[in-house]
BALOBA-1460 file (C-alpha; in Angstrom, 3 decimals):
// residues 217
<rec num="1" residu="m" x="-67.886" y="-15.607" z="28.468"/>
<rec num="2" residu="s" x="-69.718" y="-14.259" z="31.161"/>
<rec num="3" residu="l" x="-70.662" y="-16.101" z="34.080"/>
<rec num="4" residu="d" x="-74.170" y="-13.952" z="34.923"/>
<rec num="5" residu="l" x="-75.929" y="-11.388" z="32.835"/>
<rec num="6" residu="t" x="-77.595" y="-10.046" z="35.773"/>
<rec num="7" residu="l" x="-74.285" y="-8.108" z="35.993"/>
<rec num="8" residu="d" x="-71.865" y="-5.629" z="34.800"/>
<rec num="9" residu="a" x="-68.864" y="-7.675" z="32.990"/>
<rec num="10" residu="g" x="-65.662" y="-5.646" z="34.751"/>
<rec num="11" residu="e" x="-67.310" y="-5.760" z="38.126"/>
<rec num="12" residu="e" x="-67.819" y="-10.432" z="37.410"/>
<rec num="13" residu="m" x="-64.638" y="-10.147" z="36.368"/>
<rec num="14" residu="r" x="-63.527" y="-7.719" z="39.777"/>
<rec num="15" residu="f" x="-64.562" y="-10.363" z="41.388"/>
<rec num="16" residu="l" x="-62.952" y="-13.232" z="40.069"/>
<rec num="17" residu="n" x="-60.403" y="-11.728" z="40.312"/>
<rec num="18" residu="k" x="-60.629" y="-10.818" z="44.197"/>
<rec num="19" residu="v" x="-61.440" y="-14.518" z="45.192"/>
<rec num="20" residu="s" x="-59.165" y="-16.617" z="41.882"/>
<rec num="21" residu="r" x="-57.011" y="-17.485" z="45.136"/>
<rec num="22" residu="l" x="-60.105" y="-18.810" z="46.875"/>
<rec num="23" residu="v" x="-60.864" y="-20.556" z="44.277"/>
<rec num="24" residu="r" x="-57.691" y="-22.538" z="43.072"/>
<rec num="25" residu="r" x="-57.749" y="-23.456" z="47.437"/>
<rec num="26" residu="l" x="-61.267" y="-24.915" z="47.363"/>
<rec num="27" residu="e" x="-60.404" y="-26.869" z="44.024"/>
<rec num="28" residu="k" x="-58.581" y="-29.058" z="46.858"/>
<rec num="29" residu="k" x="-61.152" y="-29.298" z="49.339"/>
<rec num="30" residu="t" x="-64.511" y="-29.302" z="47.418"/>
<rec num="31" residu="h" x="-65.743" y="-31.871" z="44.388"/>
<rec num="32" residu="f" x="-66.307" y="-28.339" z="42.097"/>
<rec num="33" residu="t" x="-64.536" y="-27.897" z="39.178"/>
<rec num="34" residu="h" x="-62.907" y="-24.541" z="38.745"/>
<rec num="35" residu="r" x="-66.187" y="-22.630" z="36.412"/>
<rec num="36" residu="e" x="-68.448" y="-24.232" z="38.869"/>
<rec num="37" residu="l" x="-66.188" y="-22.467" z="41.934"/>
<rec num="38" residu="e" x="-66.683" y="-19.492" z="40.376"/>
<rec num="39" residu="v" x="-70.761" y="-19.691" z="39.469"/>
<rec num="40" residu="c" x="-70.703" y="-21.030" z="43.687"/>
<rec num="41" residu="l" x="-68.561" y="-18.056" z="44.447"/>
<rec num="42" residu="l" x="-71.027" y="-15.399" z="42.260"/>
<rec num="43" residu="i" x="-74.086" y="-16.930" z="43.444"/>
<rec num="44" residu="y" x="-72.449" y="-15.958" z="47.292"/>
<rec num="45" residu="y" x="-71.392" y="-12.073" z="46.276"/>
<rec num="46" residu="k" x="-74.818" y="-11.243" z="44.571"/>
<rec num="47" residu="l" x="-77.170" y="-13.083" z="47.880"/>
<rec num="48" residu="a" x="-74.313" y="-10.846" z="50.092"/>
<rec num="49" residu="k" x="-74.860" y="-8.046" z="47.873"/>
<rec num="50" residu="d" x="-78.022" y="-7.315" z="48.592"/>
<rec num="51" residu="e" x="-77.383" y="-6.499" z="51.730"/>
<rec num="52" residu="e" x="-74.985" y="-3.567" z="52.127"/>
<rec num="53" residu="d" x="-74.996" y="-3.839" z="56.220"/>
<rec num="54" residu="n" x="-73.339" y="-7.274" z="56.254"/>
<rec num="55" residu="k" x="-70.404" y="-6.018" z="54.696"/>
<rec num="56" residu="g" x="-69.959" y="-8.840" z="51.890"/>
<rec num="57" residu="l" x="-71.201" y="-11.567" z="53.912"/>
<rec num="58" residu="v" x="-74.611" y="-13.815" z="54.148"/>
<rec num="59" residu="s" x="-76.035" y="-13.657" z="56.869"/>
<rec num="60" residu="r" x="-78.396" y="-15.893" z="58.586"/>
<rec num="61" residu="h" x="-82.124" y="-14.448" z="57.369"/>
<rec num="62" residu="q" x="-80.473" y="-14.954" z="53.990"/>
<rec num="63" residu="l" x="-79.981" y="-18.350" z="54.829"/>
<rec num="64" residu="d" x="-83.584" y="-18.820" z="56.205"/>
<rec num="65" residu="v" x="-85.118" y="-17.641" z="53.122"/>
<rec num="66" residu="l" x="-82.308" y="-19.747" z="50.652"/>
<rec num="67" residu="f" x="-82.826" y="-22.678" z="52.241"/>
<rec num="68" residu="d" x="-87.094" y="-22.499" z="52.023"/>
<rec num="69" residu="s" x="-86.825" y="-21.860" z="48.871"/>
<rec num="70" residu="a" x="-84.193" y="-23.913" z="47.505"/>
<rec num="71" residu="f" x="-83.760" y="-26.818" z="49.857"/>
<rec num="72" residu="g" x="-87.073" y="-27.446" z="50.901"/>
<rec num="73" residu="i" x="-86.015" y="-26.868" z="54.638"/>
<rec num="74" residu="s" x="-87.980" y="-24.363" z="56.547"/>
<rec num="75" residu="d" x="-87.654" y="-24.412" z="60.137"/>
<rec num="76" residu="s" x="-85.377" y="-21.910" z="61.437"/>
<rec num="77" residu="e" x="-84.028" y="-24.041" z="64.283"/>
<rec num="78" residu="t" x="-82.750" y="-27.403" z="61.527"/>
<rec num="79" residu="v" x="-81.411" y="-24.790" z="59.232"/>
<rec num="80" residu="g" x="-79.083" y="-23.658" z="62.162"/>
<rec num="81" residu="r" x="-77.952" y="-26.966" z="63.249"/>
<rec num="82" residu="i" x="-77.110" y="-27.166" z="59.283"/>
<rec num="83" residu="c" x="-75.313" y="-24.283" z="59.424"/>
<rec num="84" residu="t" x="-72.977" y="-24.380" z="63.261"/>
<rec num="85" residu="a" x="-72.328" y="-28.105" z="61.760"/>
<rec num="86" residu="l" x="-70.713" y="-26.520" z="58.772"/>
<rec num="87" residu="d" x="-69.474" y="-22.917" z="60.599"/>
<rec num="88" residu="k" x="-67.983" y="-25.669" z="63.528"/>
<rec num="89" residu="g" x="-69.970" y="-22.832" z="65.892"/>
<rec num="90" residu="v" x="-72.637" y="-20.391" z="66.350"/>
<rec num="91" residu="t" x="-72.343" y="-17.096" z="63.691"/>
<rec num="92" residu="a" x="-74.498" y="-14.350" z="62.609"/>
<rec num="93" residu="f" x="-73.282" y="-14.820" z="58.927"/>
<rec num="94" residu="m" x="-71.874" y="-17.726" z="56.471"/>
<rec num="95" residu="s" x="-68.268" y="-17.063" z="54.974"/>
<rec num="96" residu="m" x="-67.752" y="-17.657" z="51.457"/>
<rec num="97" residu="e" x="-66.051" y="-21.080" z="52.183"/>
<rec num="98" residu="s" x="-68.329" y="-22.645" z="54.101"/>
<rec num="99" residu="w" x="-71.287" y="-21.639" z="51.495"/>
<rec num="100" residu="v" x="-69.473" y="-23.610" z="48.912"/>
<rec num="101" residu="r" x="-68.239" y="-26.582" z="51.737"/>
<rec num="102" residu="m" x="-72.209" y="-26.760" z="52.167"/>
<rec num="103" residu="l" x="-73.415" y="-26.742" z="48.286"/>
<rec num="104" residu="s" x="-70.438" y="-29.371" z="47.764"/>
<rec num="105" residu="l" x="-72.249" y="-31.463" z="50.149"/>
<rec num="106" residu="f" x="-75.338" y="-31.371" z="49.288"/>
<rec num="107" residu="l" x="-74.853" y="-31.648" z="45.919"/>
<rec num="108" residu="k" x="-71.630" y="-34.030" z="45.457"/>
<rec num="109" residu="g" x="-71.198" y="-34.943" z="48.681"/>
<rec num="110" residu="t" x="-69.631" y="-38.865" z="49.541"/>
<rec num="111" residu="f" x="-71.759" y="-40.357" z="51.667"/>
<rec num="112" residu="d" x="-69.361" y="-40.389" z="54.378"/>
<rec num="113" residu="e" x="-69.342" y="-36.928" z="54.120"/>
<rec num="114" residu="k" x="-72.709" y="-36.425" z="54.495"/>
<rec num="115" residu="i" x="-72.556" y="-38.603" z="57.893"/>
<rec num="116" residu="e" x="-70.119" y="-36.631" z="59.315"/>
<rec num="117" residu="h" x="-71.776" y="-33.472" z="58.579"/>
<rec num="118" residu="c" x="-75.102" y="-35.216" z="60.038"/>
<rec num="119" residu="f" x="-73.491" y="-35.933" z="63.350"/>
<rec num="120" residu="r" x="-72.204" y="-32.645" z="63.192"/>
<rec num="121" residu="a" x="-75.992" y="-31.086" z="63.100"/>
<rec num="122" residu="y" x="-76.774" y="-33.457" z="65.983"/>
<rec num="123" residu="d" x="-74.117" y="-32.608" z="68.531"/>
<rec num="124" residu="i" x="-75.966" y="-29.770" z="69.658"/>
<rec num="125" residu="g" x="-73.652" y="-30.533" z="72.985"/>
<rec num="126" residu="g" x="-70.476" y="-29.822" z="71.170"/>
<rec num="127" residu="e" x="-68.986" y="-32.243" z="73.061"/>
<rec num="128" residu="e" x="-68.395" y="-35.394" z="70.154"/>
<rec num="129" residu="m" x="-70.963" y="-37.165" z="71.733"/>
<rec num="130" residu="l" x="-74.847" y="-37.674" z="71.456"/>
<rec num="131" residu="r" x="-76.144" y="-38.105" z="74.741"/>
<rec num="132" residu="r" x="-79.538" y="-39.022" z="75.891"/>
<rec num="133" residu="e" x="-80.067" y="-35.398" z="77.022"/>
<rec num="134" residu="h" x="-79.016" y="-33.882" z="73.081"/>
<rec num="135" residu="m" x="-81.357" y="-36.425" z="71.772"/>
<rec num="136" residu="m" x="-84.477" y="-36.379" z="73.737"/>
<rec num="137" residu="v" x="-84.371" y="-32.611" z="72.481"/>
<rec num="138" residu="l" x="-84.217" y="-33.510" z="68.751"/>
<rec num="139" residu="l" x="-86.712" y="-35.886" z="68.353"/>
<rec num="140" residu="r" x="-89.124" y="-33.817" z="70.239"/>
<rec num="141" residu="s" x="-89.679" y="-31.676" z="67.058"/>
<rec num="142" residu="c" x="-90.493" y="-34.961" z="64.930"/>
<rec num="143" residu="f" x="-93.112" y="-36.038" z="67.089"/>
<rec num="144" residu="i" x="-97.040" y="-34.671" z="66.245"/>
<rec num="145" residu="k" x="-97.854" y="-33.043" z="69.237"/>
<rec num="146" residu="h" x="-100.800" y="-34.292" z="71.000"/>
<rec num="147" residu="q" x="-100.379" y="-34.316" z="75.412"/>
<rec num="148" residu="a" x="-97.033" y="-33.703" z="76.047"/>
<rec num="149" residu="e" x="-96.874" y="-36.514" z="78.618"/>
<rec num="150" residu="e" x="-97.853" y="-38.706" z="75.181"/>
<rec num="151" residu="v" x="-95.015" y="-36.728" z="73.266"/>
<rec num="152" residu="e" x="-92.621" y="-36.878" z="75.787"/>
<rec num="153" residu="e" x="-92.841" y="-41.171" z="76.655"/>
<rec num="154" residu="s" x="-92.499" y="-41.448" z="72.727"/>
<rec num="155" residu="v" x="-89.818" y="-40.070" z="72.692"/>
<rec num="156" residu="k" x="-87.609" y="-41.687" z="75.164"/>
<rec num="157" residu="d" x="-88.778" y="-44.664" z="73.874"/>
<rec num="158" residu="m" x="-87.177" y="-43.814" z="70.574"/>
<rec num="159" residu="v" x="-83.940" y="-42.515" z="72.345"/>
<rec num="160" residu="e" x="-83.602" y="-46.301" z="73.807"/>
<rec num="161" residu="i" x="-84.447" y="-47.907" z="70.567"/>
<rec num="162" residu="l" x="-81.703" y="-45.537" z="68.474"/>
<rec num="163" residu="i" x="-78.712" y="-46.096" z="71.688"/>
<rec num="164" residu="r" x="-79.534" y="-50.041" z="71.054"/>
<rec num="165" residu="r" x="-78.811" y="-49.495" z="67.663"/>
<rec num="166" residu="m" x="-76.120" y="-47.047" z="67.725"/>
<rec num="167" residu="d" x="-74.389" y="-47.024" z="70.626"/>
<rec num="168" residu="i" x="-71.818" y="-49.953" z="68.985"/>
<rec num="169" residu="d" x="-69.299" y="-49.895" z="72.130"/>
<rec num="170" residu="r" x="-71.992" y="-49.634" z="74.911"/>
<rec num="171" residu="d" x="-70.973" y="-46.732" z="76.773"/>
<rec num="172" residu="g" x="-74.409" y="-44.826" z="76.398"/>
<rec num="173" residu="a" x="-74.086" y="-42.086" z="74.280"/>
<rec num="174" residu="i" x="-73.270" y="-41.859" z="70.433"/>
<rec num="175" residu="s" x="-69.696" y="-40.771" z="69.048"/>
<rec num="176" residu="l" x="-68.898" y="-40.313" z="65.236"/>
<rec num="177" residu="d" x="-67.613" y="-43.138" z="65.153"/>
<rec num="178" residu="d" x="-70.585" y="-45.134" z="66.653"/>
<rec num="179" residu="f" x="-72.745" y="-42.950" z="64.076"/>
<rec num="180" residu="r" x="-70.443" y="-44.131" z="61.164"/>
<rec num="181" residu="q" x="-70.610" y="-47.834" z="61.314"/>
<rec num="182" residu="a" x="-74.455" y="-47.785" z="62.112"/>
<rec num="183" residu="v" x="-75.000" y="-45.373" z="59.673"/>
<rec num="184" residu="h" x="-73.085" y="-47.701" z="57.236"/>
<rec num="185" residu="k" x="-74.254" y="-51.205" z="58.514"/>
<rec num="186" residu="s" x="-78.543" y="-48.774" z="58.203"/>
<rec num="187" residu="p" x="-78.318" y="-45.979" z="55.945"/>
<rec num="188" residu="e" x="-82.132" y="-45.158" z="56.825"/>
<rec num="189" residu="l" x="-80.800" y="-44.023" z="60.028"/>
<rec num="190" residu="l" x="-78.698" y="-41.884" z="58.360"/>
<rec num="191" residu="e" x="-80.651" y="-38.171" z="59.641"/>
<rec num="192" residu="c" x="-82.359" y="-40.386" z="62.388"/>
<rec num="193" residu="f" x="-82.422" y="-37.236" z="64.973"/>
<rec num="194" residu="g" x="-84.010" y="-35.492" z="61.924"/>
<rec num="195" residu="q" x="-83.596" y="-33.831" z="58.640"/>
<rec num="196" residu="a" x="-79.678" y="-32.339" z="58.392"/>
<rec num="197" residu="l" x="-79.758" y="-32.235" z="54.163"/>
<rec num="198" residu="p" x="-81.867" y="-31.326" z="51.306"/>
<rec num="199" residu="d" x="-84.025" y="-33.982" z="50.206"/>
<rec num="200" residu="r" x="-83.199" y="-35.797" z="46.582"/>
<rec num="201" residu="a" x="-85.713" y="-33.641" z="44.106"/>
<rec num="202" residu="h" x="-84.947" y="-30.315" z="46.068"/>
<rec num="203" residu="v" x="-80.877" y="-31.400" z="45.227"/>
<rec num="204" residu="y" x="-81.997" y="-32.505" z="41.976"/>
<rec num="205" residu="a" x="-84.147" y="-29.354" z="40.795"/>
<rec num="206" residu="f" x="-80.802" y="-27.041" z="42.361"/>
<rec num="207" residu="s" x="-78.320" y="-28.929" z="39.990"/>
<rec num="208" residu="k" x="-80.165" y="-28.497" z="37.003"/>
<rec num="209" residu="t" x="-80.219" y="-24.661" z="37.428"/>
<rec num="210" residu="f" x="-76.636" y="-24.582" z="38.641"/>
<rec num="211" residu="l" x="-73.959" y="-27.734" z="37.543"/>
<rec num="212" residu="d" x="-75.409" y="-27.296" z="34.284"/>
<rec num="213" residu="q" x="-75.537" y="-24.367" z="33.667"/>
<rec num="214" residu="s" x="-72.078" y="-23.980" z="35.070"/>
<rec num="215" residu="a" x="-70.796" y="-26.500" z="32.660"/>
<rec num="216" residu="e" x="-71.967" y="-24.096" z="29.291"/>
<rec num="217" residu="f" x="-69.356" y="-22.067" z="29.618"/>
């Protein structure tokens, strides 16, 4: 039975044959079933097909639109940090594999996977450490801007509070191990430096149109 009635059956079959090895490999790396992976990749294929100049890839512009409409994340900088964490670098496109890993994380990810993802999204210096200056940048966007001086003082105060709570080894910065220990102790700290995951309502809505549908076939 066809997975996507908007695609020609022959086109769908050719695509699925093309990605069959990738599907088998991703079954070992994600939380999706074989059929869910096929649906996942068909969504990617349709998105990439909409932009002829993208050479079969999904662009950051398309992801900005998708994150806004499907996941309720409209801030382009936030989307950029999420994509950089997933692709482990800045790029104008997202690969098929990163796309699947993203959906697996959002829809079925474990708590530890989400902890590591959030840390990677916050590691804007690429140093495997969250330093004070990085925290300042991340937290500034979380405050309603009144007077610049007031915002700066509030951000500094918040940074000091978070360092006291999360810098387990007291070296003046937050490592992945520090972050993991602190979040396991206080789960509310998971997204303490800004949004890095879609909220539960958007995850549930997306799951209903994706996971439930794939289970019917």
